N, C-alpha and C positions, 0 to 999 in steps of 0.2 A: 687573189684577194676577194674574188667574187664567190668563193666556195662557201662562205658563211662560217668557216672554222675560226676558232679563237686564235688570235696571234698574241702569244705571250711577250711581255716586255723582255728585251734582251735578245730576242730572236733576230736573225739576219733581215727579216722582212720589216721589223718594227721601225728602223730608221727610214725606210722607204715610205712607209705609211705616214710617218711624221712629216717628211718632206712634201708629200702630196697634200696633206692637210694644210700645211703652211701656204702652199701655192693656192689652194682653194680660198683660204682666208684673204690672201692678197687680191685675188680676182674679185671676190665679194666686196672688199673695201673699195676697190676701184669703181665698181658698179654703183655702190651706195654713196660715195663721197664726191662725186663729180657729175656734171651734166654730160650726157652722151646722146648723140643722135640715135635714131632707131637702129640703123645698120651697125653702129658700134655696140649697142646693147646685144644685138643678136650675135655678133662676133665674140663678145666677152662671155656670154652664156654658153656658146659653143665651146669656147676654151675651158670654161668651168666644167662642163659636162663631158668633155673629151669626145665631142662629136664633130 
């Protein structure tokens, strides 16, 4: 997915990309809609970035 190639809708990779984007939305909403201590923010950002 890091290749920069276009992923057409209906390809086998498309559902995976959709799942990953939904997970990113979930994590972002968790960060933005609740109070978190500094270490929790770092952990959530790490989860979001995959690091």
